[in-house]
C-alpha positions in Angstrom: -0.2 0.0 -0.3 2.7 2.5 0.6 4.4 1.7 -2.4 1.1 2.2 -4.2 1.0 5.8 -2.7 4.7 6.8 -3.7 4.1 5.8 -7.0 0.6 7.9 -7.1 2.7 11.0 -5.9 5.2 10.7 -8.3 3.2 10.3 -11.3 1.7 13.4 -9.8 4.8 15.5 -9.5 5.6 14.2 -12.9 2.5 15.7 -14.5 3.0 18.8 -12.6 6.0 18.8 -13.4 5.6 18.5 -17.2 3.0 21.3 -17.3 5.5 23.8 -15.9 8.1 23.3 -18.8 5.4 22.6 -21.7 2.8 25.7 -21.0 4.1 27.6 -23.6 4.2 24.9 -26.2 0.6 23.1 -24.7 -1.1 26.5 -25.3 0.0 26.9 -28.7 -0.7 23.4 -29.7 -4.2 23.9 -28.1 -4.8 26.8 -30.5 -3.6 25.1 -33.4 -5.7 22.1 -32.7 -8.9 24.2 -32.0 -10.5 23.0 -35.8 -10.7 19.5 -33.6 -13.0 20.7 -31.2 -11.9 18.2 -28.2 -14.3 18.6 -25.0 -12.7 16.9 -21.5 -15.1 15.4 -19.6 -14.5 14.4 -16.0 -17.0 12.0 -14.1 -17.7 9.2 -11.9 -18.8 6.2 -14.8 -19.8 4.2 -11.9 -22.4 6.2 -10.4 -25.9 6.7 -12.0 -25.2 10.6 -12.0 -22.0 9.8 -14.4 -23.8 7.8 -16.7 -26.9 9.8 -17.1 -24.2 13.2 -17.5 -22.4 11.4 -20.3 -25.2 10.0 -22.6 -26.7 13.8 -22.2 -23.6 15.4 -23.3 -22.8 12.8 -26.1 -26.5 13.8 -27.4 -25.7 17.3 -26.9 -22.7 17.3 -29.3 -23.8 14.7 -31.7 -27.2 16.9 -32.2 -24.8 20.1 -32.3 -22.7 19.1 -35.2 -25.6 17.5 -36.9 -27.1 20.7 -36.7 -24.1 22.9 -37.6 -22.1 20.5 -39.5 -19.1 20.2 -36.9 -16.9 17.6 -35.5 -16.9 18.4 -32.0 -16.0 15.5 -30.0 -15.7 14.3 -26.3 -13.2 12.6 -24.4 -14.5 11.0 -21.2 -12.0 10.2 -17.8 -13.4 8.5 -15.3 -12.1 9.7 -11.5 -13.9 7.3 -9.8 -15.4 10.1 -6.9 -11.8 10.2 -6.0 -10.2 14.0 -5.7 -6.8 13.0 -6.8 -7.5 11.0 -9.6 -9.4 14.1 -11.2 -6.4 15.9 -11.0 -4.7 13.3 -13.2 -7.5 13.4 -15.1 -7.7 17.1 -15.6 -3.6 17.2 -16.5 -4.5 14.3 -18.8 -6.8 15.8 -20.6 -5.2 19.3 -21.1 -1.5 18.0 -22.1 -2.5 14.4 -23.9 -5.5 15.0 -25.6 -5.5 18.5 -26.1 -8.9 19.7 -24.9 -10.1 23.2 -24.9 -12.4 22.8 -22.1 -13.5 20.8 -19.0 -16.9 19.6 -17.8 -17.4 18.0 -14.2 -16.7 16.7 -11.8 -19.5 16.5 -9.5 -18.0 17.1 -6.0 -16.7 20.5 -5.3 -13.7 18.8 -3.9 -12.9 17.1 -7.3 -14.2 20.5 -8.8 -11.3 22.5 -6.9 -8.1 20.7 -8.0 -9.9 20.3 -11.5 -9.9 24.7 -11.2 -6.7 24.8 -10.2 -5.3 22.9 -13.2 -7.4 24.9 -15.6 -6.4 28.4 -14.4 -3.0 27.6 -14.3 -3.1 26.7 -18.1 -6.0 29.1 -18.8 -8.9 26.3 -19.9 -12.3 26.7 -18.5 -13.7 24.7 -16.2 -17.8 23.9 -16.5 -18.5 22.7 -13.0 -21.7 20.7 -12.7 -22.0 21.2 -8.9 -25.2 22.4 -6.8 -22.9 24.6 -4.6 -19.6 26.3 -4.8 -18.4 28.0 -2.2 -18.3 32.0 -2.4 -14.5 32.7 -3.0 -14.0 30.3 -5.4 -15.6 32.4 -7.8 -12.5 35.1 -7.3 -9.9 32.5 -6.8 -10.8 31.0 -10.2 -10.9 33.1 -12.9 -11.7 30.1 -15.5 -14.8 28.3 -13.3 -18.1 28.5 -14.5 -21.0 27.5 -12.5 -22.6 25.5 -15.1 -25.4 24.3 -12.5 -27.6 27.3 -10.7 -27.5 27.9 -7.1 -29.6 25.8 -4.7 -29.6 27.7 -1.9 -32.9 29.1 -2.0 -34.0 25.7 -1.5 -33.1 26.5 2.3 -35.7 29.1 2.4 -38.5 26.1 1.2 -37.7 24.3 4.2 -37.8 26.4 6.6 -41.4 27.0 4.8 -42.1 22.9 5.5 -41.3 23.4 8.8 -43.3 26.8 9.9 -46.2 25.0 7.8 -46.6 22.6 10.9 -45.4 24.9 13.6 -42.4 23.0 14.3 -39.9 24.9 16.0 -36.7 22.8 16.5 -34.9 20.7 13.8 -32.0 18.3 13.7 -29.8 18.5 10.8 -27.8 15.6 9.0 -25.1 16.1 6.5 -22.0 14.5 4.9 -19.0 15.8 5.9 -16.5 15.4 2.9 -18.1 18.1 1.3 -16.6 21.2 2.2 -19.6 23.0 0.4 -22.0 22.0 3.1 -20.8 24.4 5.5 -21.7 27.6 3.1 -25.1 26.3 3.4 -26.0 25.8 6.4 -26.2 29.6 7.5 -28.5 30.2 5.0 -30.7 27.5 6.8 -30.3 28.5 10.2 -31.7 32.3 9.1 -34.4 30.8 6.8 -35.4 28.7 10.2 -35.0 31.7 12.4 -37.5 34.0 10.2 -40.2 31.4 10.8 -39.3 31.0 14.3 -37.8 27.7 14.7 -34.0 26.4 15.4 -31.4 24.4 14.5 -30.9 21.9 17.5 -27.9 20.2 16.3 -25.7 20.2 13.5 -24.6 16.2 12.9 -21.6 15.5 10.4 -21.2 12.1 9.3 -18.5 9.8 6.7 -19.8 7.3 4.7 -16.3 5.2 5.9 -17.4 5.4 9.4 -20.0 2.9 10.1 -19.8 3.0 13.8 -20.2 6.7 13.7 -23.9 6.5 12.0 -25.2 4.3 14.9 -24.0 5.9 17.1 -25.1 9.7 16.1 -28.2 8.1 15.6 -28.3 6.6 18.6 -28.0 9.6 20.4 -30.6 11.6 18.3 -33.0 9.0 19.2 -32.8 9.5 22.5 -33.3 13.7 22.2 -36.7 15.3 22.0 -36.6 16.4 18.6 -38.5 14.4 15.9 -37.6 16.7 13.0 -34.4 15.6 10.9 -33.2 17.6 7.4 -31.1 15.4 5.6 -28.5 17.0 3.2 -26.5 14.4 2.1 -25.6 12.4 -1.0 -27.8 9.4 -2.4 -25.6 6.9 -1.5 -24.7 8.1 1.9 -28.4 9.1 2.8 -29.4 5.3 1.5 -27.4 4.0 4.1 -28.6 6.5 6.9 -32.3 5.7 6.3 -31.3 1.8 6.2 -29.7 2.3 9.7 -33.0 4.9 10.7 -35.2 1.7 9.9 -33.4 -1.0 11.9 -33.5 1.5 14.9 -36.9 2.2 14.4 -36.5 5.8 13.5 -38.7 5.6 10.4 -42.0 4.8 12.0 -44.7 7.4 13.6 -43.9 10.6 15.2 -40.4 10.7 13.3 -40.3 13.5 10.2 -37.8 13.3 7.5 -36.7 15.8 5.3 -34.2 15.3 2.4 -32.7 18.3 0.3 -32.0 17.7 -3.6 -28.8 16.2 -2.8 -31.0 13.3 -2.5 -33.9 13.6 -3.9 -33.1 14.5 -7.1 -32.1 10.6 -7.8 -35.4 9.6 -5.9 -36.7 8.4 -9.2 -34.0 5.9 -9.6 -35.0 3.8 -6.5 -34.9 0.1 -6.9 -37.7 -2.1 -5.5 -35.5 -2.8 -2.5 -36.5 0.4 -1.2 -40.0 0.2 -1.7 -41.1 0.5 2.4 -37.8 2.1 3.7 -38.5 5.7 2.7 -41.6 5.5 3.1 -43.8 9.2 4.3 -40.3 11.0 3.6 -40.5 14.7 2.5 -38.3 15.7 0.1 -37.0 19.0 -1.7 -36.1 18.8 -5.7 -35.0 20.9 -8.6 -37.3 21.6 -10.8 -37.0 22.1 -14.6 -40.1 22.2 -16.8 -41.0 19.5 -18.6 -44.1 20.4 -20.5 -42.0 21.8 -23.7 -41.9 20.0 -26.7 -37.8 19.8 -26.7 -37.7 17.9 -23.5 -40.4 15.4 -24.5 -38.3 14.7 -27.6 -35.0 14.4 -25.3 -36.7 12.3 -22.8 -37.9 9.9 -25.7 -34.3 9.4 -27.7 -32.7 9.3 -23.7 -34.4 6.5 -22.0 -34.4 4.4 -25.0 -30.8 4.8 -25.5 -30.3 4.7 -21.8 -31.7 1.5 -21.6 -29.5 -0.3 -24.1 -26.7 1.0 -22.7 -27.4 0.2 -19.0 -29.6 -2.8 -19.2 -28.8 -2.8 -15.3 -30.5 0.3 -14.2 -33.9 -0.2 -13.1 -35.1 3.2 -14.4 -34.3 4.8 -17.5 -35.8 8.3 -17.2 -33.3 11.6 -17.7 -33.2 13.5 -14.4 -31.9 16.9 -13.6 -28.0 15.9 -13.5 -28.6 14.6 -17.3 -30.8 18.0 -18.4 -28.2 20.3 -16.7 -25.3 18.3 -18.5 -27.2 18.3 -21.8 -27.1 22.2 -21.7 -23.5 22.4 -20.4 -21.9 20.3 -23.3 -23.9 22.5 -25.6 -22.9 25.5 -24.3 -19.3 24.4 -24.7 -20.1 23.4 -28.4 -21.6 26.8 -29.4 -18.9 28.8 -27.7 -16.4 26.7 -29.4 -18.2 27.3 -32.8 -18.0 30.9 -32.5 -14.6 31.2 -31.6 -13.6 29.4 -34.8 -15.6 31.2 -37.1 -14.7 34.8 -34.9 -11.7 34.0 -33.3 -11.3 35.8 -29.5 -10.8 33.1 -26.4 -13.1 30.5 -25.5 -13.6 31.7 -22.3 -15.6 35.1 -23.4 -17.3 33.1 -26.0 -18.9 30.9 -22.9 -19.8 34.3 -20.6 -21.8 35.5 -23.9 -23.8 32.6 -24.1 -27.5 33.3 -24.4 -30.5 30.8 -24.8 -33.0 28.9 -23.9 -32.0 25.2 -22.7 -34.0 22.0 -21.6 -33.1 23.6 -17.4 -34.3 27.1 -18.5 -32.4 30.2 -19.4 -29.0 29.8 -19.5 -27.5 33.0 -19.6 -24.4 33.7 -17.4 -23.7 36.9 -14.7 -19.8 37.0 -13.8 -19.4 33.3 -14.7 -22.6 32.2 -12.9 -26.3 31.1 -13.7 -29.2 32.7 -12.0 -29.9 31.0 -8.8 -32.9 28.7 -9.1 -36.2 29.9 -7.2 -38.7 27.1 -7.9 -38.3 23.7 -6.3 -40.9 20.5 -6.6 -42.0 19.4 -3.4 -42.4 15.5 -3.0 -43.9 12.5 -0.9 -41.6 9.6 -1.2 -43.3 6.3 -1.0 -41.0 3.6 -1.1 -39.3 3.5 -4.6 -41.7 5.8 -6.2 -43.0 9.5 -4.9 -45.9 11.4 -5.5 -45.9 15.1 -6.4 -47.4 17.5 -4.0 -47.2 21.0 -5.6 -44.3 23.7 -5.8 -42.6 26.3 -3.6 -41.5 29.4 -5.2 -39.7 32.8 -3.8 -42.7 34.6 -5.5 -45.6 32.3 -4.5 -44.7 30.2 -1.7 -46.5 26.6 -2.1 -48.7 26.2 -5.0 -50.2 23.0 -6.3 -49.4 24.3 -9.8 -47.1 26.9 -11.8 -49.8 29.0 -13.3 -49.8 32.6 -13.2 -53.6 32.0 -11.3 -52.9 29.6 -9.7 -53.7 29.8 -5.9 -50.8 29.6 -3.7 -50.3 29.7 0.3 -47.5 30.4 2.6 -48.3 27.1 3.9 -47.7 23.5 3.2 -51.1 22.2 4.5 -52.9 23.7 1.4 -51.2 21.1 -0.7 -51.8 17.5 -1.2 -52.2 15.7 2.1 -49.0 14.3 2.9 -48.6 10.6 4.3 -46.1 10.7 7.2 -43.5 7.8 8.3 -45.6 4.7 9.2 -48.1 5.5 6.9 -50.4 8.2 8.8 -51.8 10.9 7.6 -51.7 12.6 11.2 -49.2 15.4 11.5 -46.4 14.4 13.7 -46.0 16.7 16.3 -42.4 16.8 15.9 -41.3 16.3 19.2 -41.6 13.7 22.2 -40.7 13.4 25.8 -37.7 10.7 25.5 -38.2 7.6 27.5 -35.4 7.7 29.7 -35.5 11.5 30.1 -35.2 12.9 34.2 -37.9 15.2 34.7 -38.1 18.4 33.8 -35.8 20.5 36.3 -38.3 23.4 37.2 -36.9 26.7 38.9 -39.4 28.4 41.5 -38.7 31.6 43.2 -38.5 32.3 46.6 -38.0 36.0 46.7 -42.5 37.0 45.3 -43.0 40.0 47.0 -47.1 38.6 46.9 -46.9 35.3 48.2 -50.4 34.7 46.9 -48.5 33.8 43.3 -45.9 32.1 44.5 -44.7 30.5 47.8 -42.5 28.3 48.8 -42.0 26.8 52.2 -40.3 24.8 54.6 -41.6 21.8 56.7 -40.7 22.6 60.3 -37.9 20.1 60.2 -36.5 21.9 56.7 -36.1 18.8 55.0 -39.2 18.8 52.4 -40.7 22.3 50.4 -43.9 22.9 49.3 -44.5 24.9 46.2 -48.2 26.9 46.4 -49.8 29.9 44.9 -51.6 31.1 42.0 -48.3 30.7 39.1 -48.0 26.9 40.5 -51.5 26.2 40.7 -51.9 27.1 37.0 -48.7 25.8 35.7 -50.4 22.1 37.1 -53.5 23.0 35.5 -51.7 23.6 32.2 -50.0 20.2 31.9 -53.2 18.5 33.2 -54.6 19.9 29.6 -51.2 18.7 27.7 -52.3 15.0 25.5 -49.3 13.7 27.1 -47.4 13.1 30.1 -45.1 15.3 31.2 -42.7 14.9 34.8 -41.4 17.7 36.3 -39.9 18.7 39.6 -39.9 22.2 41.3 -36.5 23.5 42.7 -36.1 27.0 44.6 -33.9 29.7 43.5 -33.0 32.3 46.0 -32.3 35.2 43.5 -33.4 37.7 41.1 -35.3 36.9 38.4 -33.0 37.7 35.6 -30.7 35.2 37.4 -33.6 32.8 36.9 -33.9 33.2 33.3 -30.5 32.7 32.9 -30.1 29.7 34.5 -32.4 28.0 31.7 -29.6 29.5 29.2 -26.9 27.3 31.0 -29.0 24.4 31.4 -29.2 24.6 35.3 -33.5 24.6 34.8 -35.6 23.0 31.9 -38.0 25.9 32.7 -38.7 28.4 35.3 -42.4 28.9 36.8 -43.4 32.0 39.2 -44.8 35.5 38.6 -41.9 36.2 36.2 -42.4 39.3 33.6 -42.0 38.7 29.8 -39.2 41.5 29.1 -37.6 42.3 25.9 -34.2 41.6 27.6 -34.6 38.5 29.0 -35.4 36.9 25.2 -32.1 36.2 25.1 -31.6 33.5 27.6 -35.3 32.1 27.3 -38.7 32.1 25.5 -42.1 32.5 27.0 -45.4 31.0 27.0 -48.0 33.6 26.2 -48.9 35.9 29.2 -51.3 34.5 31.9 -52.4 37.9 33.4 -52.8 41.4 32.6 -49.8 43.5 31.5 -49.1 47.1 32.7 -47.4 49.1 35.5 -49.9 51.3 37.6 -49.3 53.8 40.4 -50.5 53.4 43.4 -51.0 56.3 45.7 -53.2 57.2 49.3 -56.9 58.7 48.8 -58.4 61.3 50.7 -61.8 62.9 51.0 -63.4 64.9 48.4 -64.4 67.9 49.8 -65.0 70.0 46.9 -68.6 70.9 45.3 -70.5 70.8 48.5 -72.8 73.3 47.9 -74.3 72.0 44.9 -74.6 68.3 46.6 -78.4 68.9 46.3 -78.2 68.3 42.7 -76.3 65.2 42.2 -79.1 62.8 42.9 -80.1 63.8 39.4 -78.4 64.3 36.0 -78.7 67.7 34.4 -80.7 65.6 31.7 -82.9 64.7 34.4 -83.6 67.8 35.6 -84.4 69.4 32.6 -86.7 67.0 31.6 -89.0 67.1 35.4 -89.2 70.6 34.7 -90.2 70.3 30.8 -92.5 67.5 32.3 -94.5 69.7 34.8 -94.5 73.0 32.8 -96.3 70.6 30.2 -98.9 69.2 32.9 -99.5 72.6 34.8 -100.3 74.1 31.0 -102.7 71.3 30.7 -104.9 71.6 33.4 -104.7 75.5 33.5 -106.2 75.9 29.8 -108.6 73.3 30.9 -109.8 75.1 34.4 -108.9 78.7 33.1 -112.7 79.5 32.5 -113.9 78.3 36.1 -111.6 79.3 38.1 -110.9 83.0 39.5 -107.4 82.8 39.8 -106.9 82.0 36.5 -108.1 85.2 35.4 -106.1 88.7 34.7 -103.5 89.3 32.6 -101.6 87.0 30.8 -98.5 87.7 33.1 -100.3 86.9 35.8 -101.9 83.8 34.1 -98.5 82.5 33.5 -97.5 82.9 37.3 -100.4 81.0 38.4 -99.6 78.1 35.9 -96.0 78.0 36.5 -96.7 78.3 40.5 -99.0 75.3 40.0 -97.0 73.5 38.3 -94.5 73.2 41.4 -97.0 73.1 44.2 -98.5 70.7 42.7 -95.6 68.2 43.7 -96.8 68.5 47.3 -100.5 68.8 46.7 -103.1 67.6 45.1 -105.4 70.9 44.6 -108.3 68.3 43.6 -111.0 70.3 45.3 -109.8 73.3 43.4 -110.4 71.5 39.8 -113.8 71.3 37.8 -112.9 69.1 35.0 -112.7 65.7 35.0 -109.9 65.8 32.2 -107.9 67.8 34.7 -108.0 65.7 37.8 -107.4 62.9 35.2 -104.0 64.7 34.3 -103.5 66.0 38.3 -104.0 62.3 39.3 -101.2 61.1 37.0 -98.9 63.8 37.4 -98.9 63.4 41.4 -98.2 59.8 40.8 -95.0 60.5 39.3 -94.3 63.8 41.3 -94.4 61.2 44.3 -92.1 58.4 42.9 -89.3 61.1 41.6 -89.5 62.9 45.0 -89.0 59.6 47.0 -86.5 58.0 44.5 -84.7 62.2 45.1 -84.6 61.6 48.8 -83.1 58.2 48.9 -80.6 58.8 46.6 -79.2 62.4 48.1 -79.5 60.5 51.5 -77.1 57.6 50.3 -75.1 59.9 48.7 -74.5 62.0 51.8 -73.8 59.1 53.8 -70.7 58.0 50.9 -67.4 59.9 50.9 -66.3 60.5 47.5 -62.0 59.8 47.7 -59.7 60.9 45.3 -55.8 60.3 44.9 -53.6 62.4 46.5 -51.5 62.8 43.5 -52.6 62.1 39.5 -49.8 62.2 37.7 -45.9 61.4 38.0 -44.7 64.9 37.0 -45.9 66.4 40.0 -44.2 63.6 41.7 -41.0 64.7 39.8 -41.4 68.5 40.1 -41.8 68.4 43.8 -38.7 65.8 43.6 -40.9 63.0 45.7 -39.7 59.3 46.6 -41.5 56.2 44.9 -41.2 52.8 45.5 -41.2 49.4 44.2 -41.0 45.9 44.8 -37.9 43.7 45.8 -36.3 41.7 42.8 -38.5 43.6 40.1 -37.8 45.0 36.7 -39.5 47.7 37.7 -36.4 49.9 39.5 -34.7 49.9 35.7 -38.0 50.8 34.3 -38.9 54.0 36.8 -35.3 55.1 35.9 -34.8 54.7 32.3 -38.3 55.1 31.2 -40.0 57.2 33.5 -36.7 59.2 34.3 -36.8 58.9 38.0 -34.0 59.7 39.7 -32.0 56.2 41.2 -31.7 58.4 44.8 -35.3 58.9 44.9 -36.8 55.1 44.4 -37.1 52.9 47.5 -37.1 49.4 47.6 -40.1 47.2 49.9 -40.2 43.7 50.1 -44.0 43.0 51.2 -47.2 44.5 50.7 -47.1 45.8 54.1 -43.9 47.7 53.7 -45.7 48.9 51.3 -48.6 50.2 53.0 -46.7 51.8 55.8 -44.8 53.6 53.6 -47.6 55.3 51.8 -49.3 56.2 55.5 -46.3 57.7 56.8 -45.3 59.2 53.6 -41.8 58.0 53.2 -42.9 57.7 49.8 -45.3 59.2 47.6 -46.5 56.8 45.8 -45.9 53.4 44.8 -45.1 51.2 41.2 -46.8 48.2 41.0 -47.4 45.4 38.5 -51.5 45.1 37.6 -51.9 41.8 38.8 -50.1 42.4 41.9 -52.5 45.6 42.4 -55.4 43.5 42.6 -54.1 41.8 46.1 -53.2 45.1 47.2 -56.4 47.0 46.6 -58.4 44.3 48.0 -56.4 44.1 51.1 -56.4 48.0 51.3 -59.6 49.4 49.3 -59.7 52.3 51.3 -56.7 53.6 52.0 -55.4 53.4 48.5 -56.2 53.7 44.6 -54.3 53.4 41.1 -53.7 57.4 40.0 -52.4 57.8 36.4 -52.3 55.6 33.2 -51.3 52.1 32.6 -47.5 51.7 31.5 -47.6 49.0 29.2 -44.8 46.3 30.0 -45.1 42.3 29.5 -47.5 40.4 31.6 -46.4 37.4 33.3 -45.6 34.2 31.6 -43.7 30.6 32.1 -39.9 30.5 31.0 -38.8 27.7 28.7 -35.3 27.4 26.7 -35.2 29.4 23.1 -36.7 26.8 20.4 -38.1 24.5 23.2 -40.5 22.2 20.8 -42.9 22.1 24.2 -43.1 25.5 24.2 -46.2 25.4 22.0 -48.2 22.8 23.2 -47.6 24.4 26.1 -49.3 27.7 24.9 -52.2 25.9 23.3 -52.9 24.2 26.7 -52.6 27.1 28.6 -54.7 29.2 26.5 -57.4 26.2 27.1 -57.1 26.7 31.0 -58.4 30.3 30.3 -60.9 29.9 27.9 -62.3 27.0 30.3 -62.7 29.9 33.0 -60.3 28.1 35.1 -57.9 30.7 35.3 -60.8 33.2 37.0 -61.7 30.7 39.0 -58.0 30.6 40.0 -57.7 34.4 40.5 -60.7 34.9 42.5 -60.3 32.1 44.6 -56.5 34.0 45.3 -58.2 36.8 46.4 -61.5 35.8 48.1 -60.3 36.0 52.2 -59.2 39.4 51.2 -61.3 41.0 49.0 -63.7 44.4 50.1 -66.2 45.8 48.7 -64.8 49.4 47.1 -68.7 51.3 47.3 -66.4 54.5 45.8 -67.1 53.8 42.1 -70.9 53.1 42.8 -71.2 56.6 44.7 -69.5 58.0 41.4 -72.1 56.5 38.8 -74.9 56.7 41.1 -76.8 60.1 39.5 -79.9 58.9 37.6 -80.7 60.1 34.2 -84.4 59.8 32.3 -83.9 56.8 31.2 -84.6 55.2 34.8 -87.7 57.2 34.6 -89.2 56.6 31.2 -91.9 54.9 31.8 -93.4 57.5 34.3 -92.6 60.3 32.0 -94.4 58.6 28.9 -97.1 57.7 31.1 -97.5 61.3 32.6 -97.6 62.9 29.5 -99.5 60.8 27.2 -102.2 61.3 29.9 -102.2 64.9 29.6 -102.2 64.7 26.1 -104.7 62.8 25.8 -107.1 65.1 28.3 -106.0 68.4 26.3 -107.0 66.6 23.1 -110.6 66.0 24.2 -110.8 69.0 25.6 -110.2 71.0 22.4 -112.3 68.7 20.8 -115.7 69.3 23.2 -114.9 73.0 22.8 -115.2 73.0 19.7 -118.5 71.0 19.3 -120.1 73.5 22.3 -118.9 76.4 19.7 -120.4 75.0 17.1 -123.7 74.5 19.1 -124.0 78.2 20.6 -123.1 79.7 17.5 -126.2 78.0 16.1 -128.9 78.9 18.6 -128.0 82.2 18.4 -127.8 82.5 14.5 -132.0 81.2 14.8 -132.5 83.7 17.7 -131.7 86.5 15.3 -133.5 85.4 12.4 -136.9 84.9 14.4 -136.2 88.5 16.7 -135.8 89.9 12.6 -139.0 88.4 11.8 -141.2 89.7 14.6 -139.6 93.1 14.0 -141.1 93.1 10.3 -144.7 92.3 11.6 -144.6 95.2 14.0 -143.6 97.8 11.5 -146.6 96.6 9.6 -149.3 97.2 12.1 -147.4 101.1 13.6 -148.1 102.5 10.0 -151.8 103.6 10.7 -150.4 105.5 13.6 -149.7 109.1 13.3 -146.1 110.6 12.1 -145.7 112.2 15.5 -147.2 109.7 17.4 -144.9 106.8 15.6 -141.2 109.1 16.0 -142.5 109.6 19.5 -142.9 105.7 20.0 -139.8 105.2 17.9 -138.0 107.2 19.6 -138.8 105.6 23.0 -138.1 102.5 21.4 -134.6 103.6 20.6 -133.8 104.0 23.8 -134.8 101.5 25.6 -133.1 99.1 23.2 -130.2 101.5 24.1 -130.6 101.1 27.9 -131.0 97.3 27.5 -127.7 96.9 25.6 -126.1 99.2 28.0 -127.7 97.2 30.8 -126.3 94.2 29.3 
């Protein structure tokens, strides 16, 4: 073996030396032999990829020769997936075969050494590698990336993970390929954009079988069940075989494969029928619906079947398509160089045509990155096409202009997961050999109603009680799996408690832990289970202002206006009906108006029924008095209640008053509030006092050691329940995070915990726990009732409608009766005038016989009598 290595090294050294001394002559020979049109190809002939590439490039050169009447040829060398043999093959093709360009190989390790040789001899090298490191384009000036970058598939994988609300994945890769490390930053960033993280990167070597089994066993014992596989086809098949033997290809597992494996999924043999069931893959996409591809497909399948009868599948894949386009690119460039001169590299860079794989056009010696991928579901030796993913559309079933798209893979065809189940795996499990979760519980809580850690008299056992503890237990009861745990006390600040999770001393933290942005660098939190906010609590003082108008408070302004309007209206109706029968209603209009208004308000205290002559006015007066009695009694009762309850006012209404007075304020021990008071509300550090218990708070406020105390909203409920008459909330509520449970960043169980926590809230369990927590300290706060005790017209709507309606009916009936009586009186008067006129005419005929003097005398007398009667009347 040592002799073989020595011989191999000597041959490689000889070739290099030959190349150094023969550079000038080789270059001239290459130019002289340019008409021969030799294309060097370096492939692994034993691999499926190599077989497809060789046949596809042969077809491309044959097609071009027949179309352009050329005689270009391929010179193929097998490098057997060995980078050293690839270097020897490149030197042989350049120095011995006088090729003008090189195509291949498939891996970056082999491509890098071939590119070194090509750069030295200024021979273009068209690489068919999926991913090339960023530095390669600048380092190798004659390297052309003939295969588009597939980095965008990392976003497609992140979209799959996000579609099913998974948050933690394991990445398994083949550590021999150095270009792989350049892919992972893209995957990490794509996962973070959707709220997911990589739990572990596991590199495996195809030559170490023990490493495969050890790493898989370690992953199996973990909690995450999401695996992203980025390996070559051969290594991935070996991985899946071992995973199958270890029971990791069944229910609850999720396997997502990249195009390094899925691009050859169509070539699976019959022995893989059940091995790959349920694997989801991201596959490189190329258009299959154009006529040129169909024609190529038929010819390729026929020739491949004849040349490689040992292969089960004879279809061309993405590797054949790209190799065909690469060979065509080289042939076109060589043809134009023979016709127009110039360097071959320049002609390749100017390539622009529509190939089988899409648009072939280079920019900085690179093809445009792929932005569309096919999502497949492996089913043994075959696969189902679920749909597509693209940068513009996201997930879609078809790639058409008007096709519907979605950001979730759930809108595609239903997926069959490992084990043949259509139920989406949760993505994580509680490990069978896992120890119970270590839950950190703070002992420095200011309000023991939320968290209280007690020791027994002997100091041996600890008991954990409080609302937060009960809520956490209720949340775990709503999980659809068992989650063992154990509480541990923590004596220290809350920030340090959260940091303990990051340091993996605790698996979670439970208590009255405020959700703060700075704590997210160490942990993630559940949804807030309490109200969020920070408020100011100040002492109360009695409100003695505006006592002179206290008698008006029982009713609102609108109510007083309605009472006055109703009284005036009812008084008007009574006055109008009784105006002709009651002497007090006579006189000038001013006197009558005064009488009417006086009657309106005195009616509230007496009926005056003996002065009314009409049944209509009596009916109006009865209903009016009923309304007046009800209103008077309610007014008296409400005023008495208001005089009994004294309204309380805050001693301080805003923080500006505190800052102008340079007043002292308080906060709770171990709380984030101090930093908030300094950085956001701009209180001086020396003006902030620290208190550890609610009683200390209350005593400091009573003694005026501090002018105000700042508490989180959940704590205020307990504090005011205990001291409801002495203190009150004043000023606005400052938005800060509520309380939540802390878990490690990217914890897979966080989603299930959040769902269970929402169930506890929606079923009213949390409200019951909160009510029971403050039930012993709750007192009746009547101040809020006094503030809203003024009554409005809506409380007396029925009375107003009844009284007003009766008055209106009485007024209507009176006007109607008066109109009929007036009509009858006018009829009798006309009849009497007619009779008197008729009697007067008869009298005149009888008196004509009397003398004129007597007639005149009688007439004058009659006239005088008539005038007298008129005057008397």
